[in-house]
C-alpha positions as protocol buffer text, in pm:
chain_id: "A"
residue {
  index: 1
  type: MET
  ca { x: 56 y: -9327 z: -2011 }
}
residue {
  index: 2
  type: ASP
  ca { x: 134 y: -9003 z: -1827 }
}
residue {
  index: 3
  type: GLY
  ca { x: -66 y: -8681 z: -1831 }
}
residue {
  index: 4
  type: ALA
  ca { x: 126 y: -8528 z: -2123 }
}
residue {
  index: 5
  type: ASP
  ca { x: 72 y: -8837 z: -2340 }
}
residue {
  index: 6
  type: LEU
  ca { x: -297 y: -8840 z: -2253 }
}
residue {
  index: 7
  type: ALA
  ca { x: -334 y: -8470 z: -2338 }
}
residue {
  index: 8
  type: ASN
  ca { x: -162 y: -8524 z: -2673 }
}
residue {
  index: 9
  type: LEU
  ca { x: -389 y: -8819 z: -2744 }
}
residue {
  index: 10
  type: PHE
  ca { x: -705 y: -8619 z: -2678 }
}
residue {
  index: 11
  type: TYR
  ca { x: -567 y: -8330 z: -2886 }
}
residue {
  index: 12
  type: SER
  ca { x: -492 y: -8564 z: -3176 }
}
residue {
  index: 13
  type: LEU
  ca { x: -835 y: -8728 z: -3161 }
}
residue {
  index: 14
  type: PHE
  ca { x: -1008 y: -8391 z: -3142 }
}
residue {
  index: 15
  type: THR
  ca { x: -804 y: -8265 z: -3440 }
}
residue {
  index: 16
  type: ILE
  ca { x: -900 y: -8573 z: -3642 }
}
residue {
  index: 17
  type: LEU
  ca { x: -1267 y: -8519 z: -3559 }
}
residue {
  index: 18
  type: LEU
  ca { x: -1239 y: -8153 z: -3664 }
}
residue {
  index: 19
  type: LEU
  ca { x: -1080 y: -8252 z: -3996 }
}
residue {
  index: 20
  type: ILE
  ca { x: -1349 y: -8514 z: -4061 }
}
residue {
  index: 21
  type: ALA
  ca { x: -1626 y: -8265 z: -3981 }
}
residue {
  index: 22
  type: SER
  ca { x: -1462 y: -8002 z: -4201 }
}
residue {
  index: 23
  type: GLY
  ca { x: -1421 y: -8250 z: -4487 }
}
residue {
  index: 24
  type: ARG
  ca { x: -1787 y: -8355 z: -4467 }
}
residue {
  index: 25
  type: LEU
  ca { x: -1896 y: -7992 z: -4463 }
}
residue {
  index: 26
  type: TRP
  ca { x: -1683 y: -7914 z: -4768 }
}
residue {
  index: 27
  type: GLY
  ca { x: -1837 y: -8214 z: -4942 }
}
residue {
  index: 28
  type: THR
  ca { x: -2184 y: -8074 z: -4874 }
}
residue {
  index: 29
  type: LEU
  ca { x: -2085 y: -7728 z: -4998 }
}
residue {
  index: 30
  type: ILE
  ca { x: -1940 y: -7872 z: -5320 }
}
residue {
  index: 31
  type: GLN
  ca { x: -2258 y: -8072 z: -5381 }
}
residue {
  index: 32
  type: GLN
  ca { x: -2470 y: -7760 z: -5333 }
}
residue {
  index: 33
  type: TRP
  ca { x: -2245 y: -7567 z: -5573 }
}
residue {
  index: 34
  type: ARG
  ca { x: -2269 y: -7839 z: -5837 }
}
residue {
  index: 35
  type: ALA
  ca { x: -2647 y: -7844 z: -5800 }
}
residue {
  index: 36
  type: GLY
  ca { x: -2660 y: -7468 z: -5859 }
}
residue {
  index: 37
  type: GLN
  ca { x: -2778 y: -7395 z: -5506 }
}
residue {
  index: 38
  type: GLY
  ca { x: -2664 y: -7093 z: -5309 }
}
residue {
  index: 39
  type: ILE
  ca { x: -2391 y: -7179 z: -5063 }
}
residue {
  index: 40
  type: ILE
  ca { x: -2430 y: -6868 z: -4847 }
}
residue {
  index: 41
  type: GLU
  ca { x: -2756 y: -6675 z: -4849 }
}
residue {
  index: 42
  type: PRO
  ca { x: -2707 y: -6295 z: -4846 }
}
residue {
  index: 43
  type: ARG
  ca { x: -2847 y: -6140 z: -4530 }
}
residue {
  index: 44
  type: PHE
  ca { x: -2955 y: -5820 z: -4708 }
}
residue {
  index: 45
  type: ARG
  ca { x: -3055 y: -5727 z: -5060 }
}
residue {
  index: 46
  type: SER
  ca { x: -2801 y: -5446 z: -5067 }
}
residue {
  index: 47
  type: LEU
  ca { x: -2454 y: -5556 z: -4954 }
}
residue {
  index: 48
  type: THR
  ca { x: -2286 y: -5217 z: -4974 }
}
residue {
  index: 49
  type: VAL
  ca { x: -2282 y: -4959 z: -4698 }
}
residue {
  index: 50
  type: ARG
  ca { x: -2103 y: -4629 z: -4650 }
}
residue {
  index: 51
  type: VAL
  ca { x: -1833 y: -4654 z: -4385 }
}
residue {
  index: 52
  type: PRO
  ca { x: -1789 y: -4332 z: -4184 }
}
residue {
  index: 53
  type: ARG
  ca { x: -1486 y: -4142 z: -4317 }
}
residue {
  index: 54
  type: LEU
  ca { x: -1347 y: -4088 z: -3967 }
}
residue {
  index: 55
  type: ALA
  ca { x: -1332 y: -4465 z: -3911 }
}
residue {
  index: 56
  type: VAL
  ca { x: -1156 y: -4514 z: -4247 }
}
residue {
  index: 57
  type: VAL
  ca { x: -894 y: -4246 z: -4176 }
}
residue {
  index: 58
  type: LEU
  ca { x: -825 y: -4385 z: -3830 }
}
residue {
  index: 59
  type: MET
  ca { x: -802 y: -4740 z: -3968 }
}
residue {
  index: 60
  type: LEU
  ca { x: -552 y: -4640 z: -4237 }
}
residue {
  index: 61
  type: ALA
  ca { x: -341 y: -4447 z: -3986 }
}
residue {
  index: 62
  type: TYR
  ca { x: -349 y: -4739 z: -3742 }
}
residue {
  index: 63
  type: LEU
  ca { x: -244 y: -4990 z: -4009 }
}
residue {
  index: 64
  type: ALA
  ca { x: 35 y: -4760 z: -4126 }
}
residue {
  index: 65
  type: MET
  ca { x: 174 y: -4736 z: -3772 }
}
residue {
  index: 66
  type: PHE
  ca { x: 134 y: -5110 z: -3724 }
}
residue {
  index: 67
  type: VAL
  ca { x: 320 y: -5192 z: -4045 }
}
residue {
  index: 68
  type: SER
  ca { x: 591 y: -4942 z: -3955 }
}
residue {
  index: 69
  type: ALA
  ca { x: 640 y: -5115 z: -3619 }
}
residue {
  index: 70
  type: ILE
  ca { x: 660 y: -5456 z: -3787 }
}
residue {
  index: 71
  type: VAL
  ca { x: 918 y: -5335 z: -4036 }
}
residue {
  index: 72
  type: SER
  ca { x: 1130 y: -5176 z: -3763 }
}
residue {
  index: 73
  type: THR
  ca { x: 1139 y: -5503 z: -3564 }
}
residue {
  index: 74
  type: SER
  ca { x: 1161 y: -5750 z: -3856 }
}
residue {
  index: 75
  type: GLY
  ca { x: 1448 y: -5992 z: -3840 }
}
residue {
  index: 76
  type: ARG
  ca { x: 1494 y: -5964 z: -3464 }
}
residue {
  index: 77
  type: GLN
  ca { x: 1260 y: -6240 z: -3353 }
}
residue {
  index: 78
  type: ALA
  ca { x: 1463 y: -6528 z: -3496 }
}
residue {
  index: 79
  type: GLU
  ca { x: 1776 y: -6397 z: -3326 }
}
residue {
  index: 80
  type: LEU
  ca { x: 1623 y: -6389 z: -2980 }
}
residue {
  index: 81
  type: GLU
  ca { x: 1690 y: -6664 z: -2729 }
}
residue {
  index: 82
  type: LEU
  ca { x: 1451 y: -6701 z: -2441 }
}
residue {
  index: 83
  type: THR
  ca { x: 1678 y: -6552 z: -2176 }
}
residue {
  index: 84
  type: PRO
  ca { x: 1531 y: -6384 z: -1865 }
}
residue {
  index: 85
  type: THR
  ca { x: 1586 y: -6045 z: -2030 }
}
residue {
  index: 86
  type: THR
  ca { x: 1411 y: -6156 z: -2348 }
}
residue {
  index: 87
  type: LEU
  ca { x: 1118 y: -6304 z: -2156 }
}
residue {
  index: 88
  type: GLN
  ca { x: 1074 y: -5974 z: -1974 }
}
residue {
  index: 89
  type: ALA
  ca { x: 1073 y: -5789 z: -2308 }
}
residue {
  index: 90
  type: ILE
  ca { x: 807 y: -6026 z: -2443 }
}
residue {
  index: 91
  type: ARG
  ca { x: 600 y: -5971 z: -2129 }
}
residue {
  index: 92
  type: MET
  ca { x: 617 y: -5596 z: -2182 }
}
residue {
  index: 93
  type: ALA
  ca { x: 513 y: -5644 z: -2546 }
}
residue {
  index: 94
  type: LEU
  ca { x: 223 y: -5856 z: -2423 }
}
residue {
  index: 95
  type: TYR
  ca { x: 104 y: -5583 z: -2183 }
}
residue {
  index: 96
  type: THR
  ca { x: 141 y: -5325 z: -2461 }
}
residue {
  index: 97
  type: THR
  ca { x: -60 y: -5537 z: -2704 }
}
residue {
  index: 98
  type: LEU
  ca { x: -333 y: -5592 z: -2446 }
}
residue {
  index: 99
  type: LEU
  ca { x: -352 y: -5219 z: -2371 }
}
residue {
  index: 100
  type: ASP
  ca { x: -353 y: -5143 z: -2744 }
}
residue {
  index: 101
  type: GLY
  ca { x: -653 y: -5369 z: -2796 }
}
residue {
  index: 102
  type: LEU
  ca { x: -844 y: -5234 z: -2496 }
}
residue {
  index: 103
  type: LEU
  ca { x: -799 y: -4880 z: -2632 }
}
residue {
  index: 104
  type: ALA
  ca { x: -838 y: -4952 z: -3005 }
}
residue {
  index: 105
  type: ILE
  ca { x: -1168 y: -5140 z: -2985 }
}
residue {
  index: 106
  type: PRO
  ca { x: -1374 y: -4860 z: -2823 }
}
residue {
  index: 107
  type: PHE
  ca { x: -1178 y: -4606 z: -3029 }
}
residue {
  index: 108
  type: PHE
  ca { x: -1287 y: -4761 z: -3362 }
}
residue {
  index: 109
  type: LEU
  ca { x: -1637 y: -4838 z: -3236 }
}
residue {
  index: 110
  type: GLY
  ca { x: -1675 y: -4474 z: -3138 }
}
residue {
  index: 111
  type: ALA
  ca { x: -1563 y: -4359 z: -3484 }
}
residue {
  index: 112
  type: LEU
  ca { x: -1821 y: -4590 z: -3644 }
}
residue {
  index: 113
  type: LEU
  ca { x: -2105 y: -4490 z: -3413 }
}
residue {
  index: 114
  type: ILE
  ca { x: -2037 y: -4118 z: -3446 }
}
residue {
  index: 115
  type: GLY
  ca { x: -2040 y: -4132 z: -3824 }
}
residue {
  index: 116
  type: TYR
  ca { x: -2326 y: -4367 z: -3905 }
}
residue {
  index: 117
  type: ARG
  ca { x: -2638 y: -4218 z: -4058 }
}
residue {
  index: 118
  type: SER
  ca { x: -2912 y: -4469 z: -3973 }
}
residue {
  index: 119
  type: ARG
  ca { x: -2972 y: -4787 z: -3778 }
}
residue {
  index: 120
  type: ALA
  ca { x: -3000 y: -4974 z: -4109 }
}
residue {
  index: 121
  type: ASP
  ca { x: -2646 y: -4866 z: -4203 }
}
residue {
  index: 122
  type: LEU
  ca { x: -2520 y: -4975 z: -3861 }
}
residue {
  index: 123
  type: VAL
  ca { x: -2674 y: -5319 z: -3911 }
}
residue {
  index: 124
  type: ARG
  ca { x: -2528 y: -5350 z: -4262 }
}
residue {
  index: 125
  type: LEU
  ca { x: -2188 y: -5263 z: -4117 }
}
residue {
  index: 126
  type: GLY
  ca { x: -2218 y: -5591 z: -3927 }
}
residue {
  index: 127
  type: PHE
  ca { x: -2358 y: -5494 z: -3588 }
}
residue {
  index: 128
  type: ARG
  ca { x: -2664 y: -5718 z: -3593 }
}
residue {
  index: 129
  type: THR
  ca { x: -2866 y: -5796 z: -3282 }
}
residue {
  index: 130
  type: ASP
  ca { x: -3113 y: -6033 z: -3447 }
}
residue {
  index: 131
  type: HIS
  ca { x: -3093 y: -6413 z: -3409 }
}
residue {
  index: 132
  type: LEU
  ca { x: -2782 y: -6410 z: -3191 }
}
residue {
  index: 133
  type: GLY
  ca { x: -2789 y: -6787 z: -3152 }
}
residue {
  index: 134
  type: GLU
  ca { x: -2796 y: -6830 z: -3528 }
}
residue {
  index: 135
  type: GLN
  ca { x: -2502 y: -6591 z: -3569 }
}
residue {
  index: 136
  type: ILE
  ca { x: -2299 y: -6795 z: -3319 }
}
residue {
  index: 137
  type: ARG
  ca { x: -2390 y: -7122 z: -3495 }
}
residue {
  index: 138
  type: GLU
  ca { x: -2279 y: -6969 z: -3825 }
}
residue {
  index: 139
  type: GLY
  ca { x: -1952 y: -6882 z: -3656 }
}
residue {
  index: 140
  type: VAL
  ca { x: -1900 y: -7243 z: -3545 }
}
residue {
  index: 141
  type: ARG
  ca { x: -1985 y: -7360 z: -3897 }
}
residue {
  index: 142
  type: GLY
  ca { x: -1745 y: -7105 z: -4045 }
}
residue {
  index: 143
  type: PHE
  ca { x: -1469 y: -7231 z: -3816 }
}
residue {
  index: 144
  type: LEU
  ca { x: -1529 y: -7586 z: -3940 }
}
residue {
  index: 145
  type: ILE
  ca { x: -1514 y: -7464 z: -4300 }
}
residue {
  index: 146
  type: ALA
  ca { x: -1177 y: -7303 z: -4229 }
}
residue {
  index: 147
  type: VAL
  ca { x: -1023 y: -7605 z: -4055 }
}
residue {
  index: 148
  type: LEU
  ca { x: -943 y: -7818 z: -4361 }
}
residue {
  index: 149
  type: PRO
  ca { x: -786 y: -7556 z: -4595 }
}
residue {
  index: 150
  type: VAL
  ca { x: -587 y: -7400 z: -4310 }
}
residue {
  index: 151
  type: ALA
  ca { x: -463 y: -7744 z: -4201 }
}
residue {
  index: 152
  type: LEU
  ca { x: -360 y: -7836 z: -4556 }
}
residue {
  index: 153
  type: LEU
  ca { x: -166 y: -7512 z: -4599 }
}
residue {
  index: 154
  type: LEU
  ca { x: -10 y: -7553 z: -4254 }
}
residue {
  index: 155
  type: VAL
  ca { x: 117 y: -7899 z: -4353 }
}
residue {
  index: 156
  type: ALA
  ca { x: 245 y: -7761 z: -4684 }
}
residue {
  index: 157
  type: THR
  ca { x: 446 y: -7494 z: -4501 }
}
residue {
  index: 158
  type: LEU
  ca { x: 592 y: -7723 z: -4233 }
}
residue {
  index: 159
  type: PRO
  ca { x: 939 y: -7715 z: -4396 }
}
residue {
  index: 160
  type: LEU
  ca { x: 933 y: -7336 z: -4351 }
}
residue {
  index: 161
  type: ARG
  ca { x: 833 y: -7350 z: -3985 }
}
residue {
  index: 162
  type: SER
  ca { x: 1057 y: -7376 z: -3681 }
}
residue {
  index: 163
  type: GLU
  ca { x: 1057 y: -7269 z: -3318 }
}
residue {
  index: 164
  type: GLU
  ca { x: 1237 y: -6948 z: -3418 }
}
residue {
  index: 165
  type: VAL
  ca { x: 945 y: -6821 z: -3628 }
}
residue {
  index: 166
  type: VAL
  ca { x: 675 y: -6900 z: -3371 }
}
residue {
  index: 167
  type: HIS
  ca { x: 504 y: -6587 z: -3236 }
}
residue {
  index: 168
  type: PRO
  ca { x: 688 y: -6450 z: -2928 }
}
residue {
  index: 169
  type: PHE
  ca { x: 371 y: -6474 z: -2716 }
}
residue {
  index: 170
  type: LEU
  ca { x: 340 y: -6844 z: -2799 }
}
residue {
  index: 171
  type: ARG
  ca { x: 706 y: -6898 z: -2717 }
}
residue {
  index: 172
  type: LEU
  ca { x: 645 y: -6726 z: -2384 }
}
residue {
  index: 173
  type: LEU
  ca { x: 340 y: -6946 z: -2322 }
}
residue {
  index: 174
  type: ARG
  ca { x: 540 y: -7261 z: -2390 }
}
residue {
  index: 175
  type: GLU
  ca { x: 822 y: -7144 z: -2167 }
}
residue {
  index: 176
  type: MET
  ca { x: 613 y: -7028 z: -1870 }
}
residue {
  index: 177
  type: GLY
  ca { x: 318 y: -7271 z: -1893 }
}
residue {
  index: 178
  type: ILE
  ca { x: 19 y: -7220 z: -1666 }
}
residue {
  index: 179
  type: GLY
  ca { x: 28 y: -6890 z: -1478 }
}
residue {
  index: 180
  type: GLN
  ca { x: -34 y: -6518 z: -1514 }
}
residue {
  index: 181
  type: GLU
  ca { x: 122 y: -6512 z: -1860 }
}
residue {
  index: 182
  type: MET
  ca { x: -116 y: -6783 z: -1979 }
}
residue {
  index: 183
  type: LEU
  ca { x: -419 y: -6582 z: -1867 }
}
residue {
  index: 184
  type: LEU
  ca { x: -291 y: -6263 z: -2029 }
}
residue {
  index: 185
  type: ILE
  ca { x: -210 y: -6440 z: -2357 }
}
residue {
  index: 186
  type: PHE
  ca { x: -548 y: -6612 z: -2369 }
}
residue {
  index: 187
  type: VAL
  ca { x: -726 y: -6281 z: -2308 }
}
residue {
  index: 188
  type: THR
  ca { x: -508 y: -6094 z: -2561 }
}
residue {
  index: 189
  type: ALA
  ca { x: -495 y: -6350 z: -2843 }
}
residue {
  index: 190
  type: GLY
  ca { x: -819 y: -6534 z: -2770 }
}
residue {
  index: 191
  type: ILE
  ca { x: -1056 y: -6244 z: -2703 }
}
residue {
  index: 192
  type: ILE
  ca { x: -902 y: -5902 z: -2770 }
}
residue {
  index: 193
  type: ALA
  ca { x: -737 y: -5994 z: -3102 }
}
residue {
  index: 194
  type: PRO
  ca { x: -1055 y: -6135 z: -3267 }
}
residue {
  index: 195
  type: LEU
  ca { x: -1260 y: -5836 z: -3152 }
}
residue {
  index: 196
  type: LYS
  ca { x: -1004 y: -5582 z: -3272 }
}
residue {
  index: 197
  type: GLU
  ca { x: -892 y: -5747 z: -3595 }
}
residue {
  index: 198
  type: GLU
  ca { x: -1242 y: -5830 z: -3721 }
}
residue {
  index: 199
  type: LEU
  ca { x: -1349 y: -5474 z: -3643 }
}
residue {
  index: 200
  type: ILE
  ca { x: -1058 y: -5334 z: -3845 }
}
residue {
  index: 201
  type: PHE
  ca { x: -1030 y: -5579 z: -4133 }
}
residue {
  index: 202
  type: ARG
  ca { x: -1389 y: -5685 z: -4194 }
}
residue {
  index: 203
  type: VAL
  ca { x: -1617 y: -5413 z: -4056 }
}
residue {
  index: 204
  type: ILE
  ca { x: -1408 y: -5113 z: -4163 }
}
residue {
  index: 205
  type: LEU
  ca { x: -1154 y: -5214 z: -4430 }
}
residue {
  index: 206
  type: GLN
  ca { x: -1359 y: -5467 z: -4626 }
}
residue {
  index: 207
  type: ASN
  ca { x: -1681 y: -5265 z: -4611 }
}
residue {
  index: 208
  type: TRP
  ca { x: -1489 y: -4956 z: -4724 }
}
residue {
  index: 209
  type: LEU
  ca { x: -1319 y: -5137 z: -5013 }
}
residue {
  index: 210
  type: THR
  ca { x: -1655 y: -5276 z: -5124 }
}
residue {
  index: 211
  type: GLU
  ca { x: -1778 y: -4920 z: -5178 }
}
residue {
  index: 212
  type: PHE
  ca { x: -1562 y: -4879 z: -5490 }
}
residue {
  index: 213
  type: LEU
  ca { x: -1432 y: -5229 z: -5577 }
}
residue {
  index: 214
  type: PRO
  ca { x: -1600 y: -5558 z: -5672 }
}
residue {
  index: 215
  type: ALA
  ca { x: -1675 y: -5766 z: -5366 }
}
residue {
  index: 216
  type: TRP
  ca { x: -1432 y: -6046 z: -5460 }
}
residue {
  index: 217
  type: LEU
  ca { x: -1147 y: -5796 z: -5494 }
}
residue {
  index: 218
  type: ALA
  ca { x: -1232 y: -5620 z: -5167 }
}
residue {
  index: 219
  type: ILE
  ca { x: -1238 y: -5955 z: -4987 }
}
residue {
  index: 220
  type: GLY
  ca { x: -909 y: -6056 z: -5146 }
}
residue {
  index: 221
  type: ILE
  ca { x: -726 y: -5732 z: -5065 }
}
residue {
  index: 222
  type: GLY
  ca { x: -847 y: -5737 z: -4705 }
}
residue {
  index: 223
  type: ALA
  ca { x: -744 y: -6102 z: -4670 }
}
residue {
  index: 224
  type: VAL
  ca { x: -396 y: -6041 z: -4811 }
}
residue {
  index: 225
  type: ILE
  ca { x: -333 y: -5746 z: -4577 }
}
residue {
  index: 226
  type: PHE
  ca { x: -467 y: -5943 z: -4278 }
}
residue {
  index: 227
  type: ALA
  ca { x: -241 y: -6239 z: -4357 }
}
residue {
  index: 228
  type: ALA
  ca { x: 64 y: -6027 z: -4437 }
}
residue {
  index: 229
  type: ILE
  ca { x: 74 y: -5845 z: -4103 }
}
residue {
  index: 230
  type: HIS
  ca { x: 97 y: -6181 z: -3922 }
}
residue {
  index: 231
  type: GLY
  ca { x: 432 y: -6251 z: -4086 }
}
residue {
  index: 232
  type: PHE
  ca { x: 578 y: -6532 z: -4291 }
}
residue {
  index: 233
  type: PRO
  ca { x: 515 y: -6828 z: -4299 }
}
residue {
  index: 234
  type: ASP
  ca { x: 199 y: -6785 z: -4085 }
}
residue {
  index: 235
  type: SER
  ca { x: 58 y: -6564 z: -4361 }
}
residue {
  index: 236
  type: ILE
  ca { x: 13 y: -6861 z: -4597 }
}
residue {
  index: 237
  type: PRO
  ca { x: -239 y: -7067 z: -4393 }
}
residue {
  index: 238
  type: LEU
  ca { x: -388 y: -6748 z: -4249 }
}
residue {
  index: 239
  type: LEU
  ca { x: -475 y: -6631 z: -4601 }
}
residue {
  index: 240
  type: ALA
  ca { x: -724 y: -6918 z: -4629 }
}
residue {
  index: 241
  type: LEU
  ca { x: -878 y: -6823 z: -4295 }
}
residue {
  index: 242
  type: ALA
  ca { x: -899 y: -6456 z: -4395 }
}
residue {
  index: 243
  type: LEU
  ca { x: -1070 y: -6535 z: -4727 }
}
residue {
  index: 244
  type: ILE
  ca { x: -1331 y: -6747 z: -4549 }
}
residue {
  index: 245
  type: LEU
  ca { x: -1384 y: -6475 z: -4289 }
}
residue {
  index: 246
  type: GLY
  ca { x: -1423 y: -6216 z: -4565 }
}
residue {
  index: 247
  type: ILE
  ca { x: -1671 y: -6422 z: -4769 }
}
residue {
  index: 248
  type: ILE
  ca { x: -1888 y: -6509 z: -4469 }
}
residue {
  index: 249
  type: PHE
  ca { x: -1886 y: -6150 z: -4346 }
}
residue {
  index: 250
  type: HIS
  ca { x: -1975 y: -6014 z: -4691 }
}
residue {
  index: 251
  type: TYR
  ca { x: -2285 y: -6228 z: -4721 }
}
residue {
  index: 252
  type: ARG
  ca { x: -2402 y: -6257 z: -4361 }
}
residue {
  index: 253
  type: ARG
  ca { x: -2291 y: -5913 z: -4233 }
}
residue {
  index: 254
  type: SER
  ca { x: -2237 y: -6035 z: -3880 }
}
residue {
  index: 255
  type: TYR
  ca { x: -1948 y: -5902 z: -3674 }
}
residue {
  index: 256
  type: LEU
  ca { x: -2040 y: -6159 z: -3408 }
}
residue {
  index: 257
  type: THR
  ca { x: -2009 y: -6448 z: -3654 }
}
residue {
  index: 258
  type: VAL
  ca { x: -1657 y: -6362 z: -3773 }
}
residue {
  index: 259
  type: VAL
  ca { x: -1544 y: -6292 z: -3416 }
}
residue {
  index: 260
  type: VAL
  ca { x: -1663 y: -6641 z: -3316 }
}
residue {
  index: 261
  type: ILE
  ca { x: -1472 y: -6797 z: -3608 }
}
residue {
  index: 262
  type: HIS
  ca { x: -1156 y: -6604 z: -3519 }
}
residue {
  index: 263
  type: PHE
  ca { x: -1196 y: -6679 z: -3148 }
}
residue {
  index: 264
  type: LEU
  ca { x: -1231 y: -7055 z: -3203 }
}
residue {
  index: 265
  type: PHE
  ca { x: -931 y: -7058 z: -3437 }
}
residue {
  index: 266
  type: ASN
  ca { x: -708 y: -6874 z: -3191 }
}
residue {
  index: 267
  type: LEU
  ca { x: -835 y: -7078 z: -2896 }
}
residue {
  index: 268
  type: TYR
  ca { x: -752 y: -7404 z: -3072 }
}
residue {
  index: 269
  type: ASN
  ca { x: -398 y: -7283 z: -3147 }
}
residue {
  index: 270
  type: LEU
  ca { x: -342 y: -7153 z: -2795 }
}
residue {
  index: 271
  type: VAL
  ca { x: -443 y: -7485 z: -2643 }
}
residue {
  index: 272
  type: ALA
  ca { x: -209 y: -7662 z: -2887 }
}
residue {
  index: 273
  type: THR
  ca { x: 76 y: -7442 z: -2764 }
}
residue {
  index: 274
  type: LEU
  ca { x: 42 y: -7582 z: -2412 }
}
residue {
  index: 275
  type: LEU
  ca { x: 78 y: -7939 z: -2537 }
}
residue {
  index: 276
  type: PRO
  ca { x: 422 y: -8091 z: -2592 }
}
residue {
  index: 277
  type: GLU
  ca { x: 524 y: -8238 z: -2928 }
}
residue {
  index: 278
  type: THR
  ca { x: 267 y: -8050 z: -3134 }
}
residue {
  index: 279
  type: THR
  ca { x: 314 y: -7869 z: -3462 }
}
residue {
  index: 280
  type: PRO
  ca { x: 412 y: -7500 z: -3413 }
}
residue {
  index: 281
  type: PRO
  ca { x: 70 y: -7329 z: -3420 }
}
residue {
  index: 282
  type: VAL
  ca { x: -53 y: -7035 z: -3621 }
}
residue {
  index: 283
  type: VAL
  ca { x: -201 y: -6730 z: -3447 }
}
């Protein structure tokens, strides 16, 4: 057995363990629901908070520009072969995405901090500093909750998936392997993306929608938008992840928790990309 076979074996065993743990956790949650017990305890009595208008305006403008960019480039990805010229274009897109995240995160954080009225509002927005270990554990638990439904939807969409629809960064990672590109992709997709996307979609968008919509509708709208911008067919399994992220964030109000869930999900998929003969991942 060579190194590649051994890596695939460990990946398969780890995936099986994740699915078993996720299935057991879902069994526990269903039992609690049937017994009339609360599945997720609300962190605060009041689960609504006013999002600073500046942050909302900037978020809407950012999403509009993002969607416009997606529309303008739609249909091109499947046509691209990984030629040296194409790889260079993907590298440039990677640097641009990394720079975008490094600028957007402090930009949105600044808009939130400038506009908040009290420390209590800031905490309800999701920026909790209490029980950090517990918030991280809830993130790990949330990741396990997401594993089974995402995996089932991923299997259901396998006929729709091919190498041509895999994200360009993942195609670059598979082509180049270990090197500078790997580090940049892991930083961009593994760290920057969870920080930026949870800030936009949960802290700003979902909290804002909850101001004038029922919580279930705000969570659903935010989840649909989050999934849609990742493209088809990734949007189908990602919808399950987004709904779980939205529900956990609504009740626990922890930016750290949803970032941990998102980070673990992306990390798992990035590692899978480096392994041969694995299912095209979702990021």
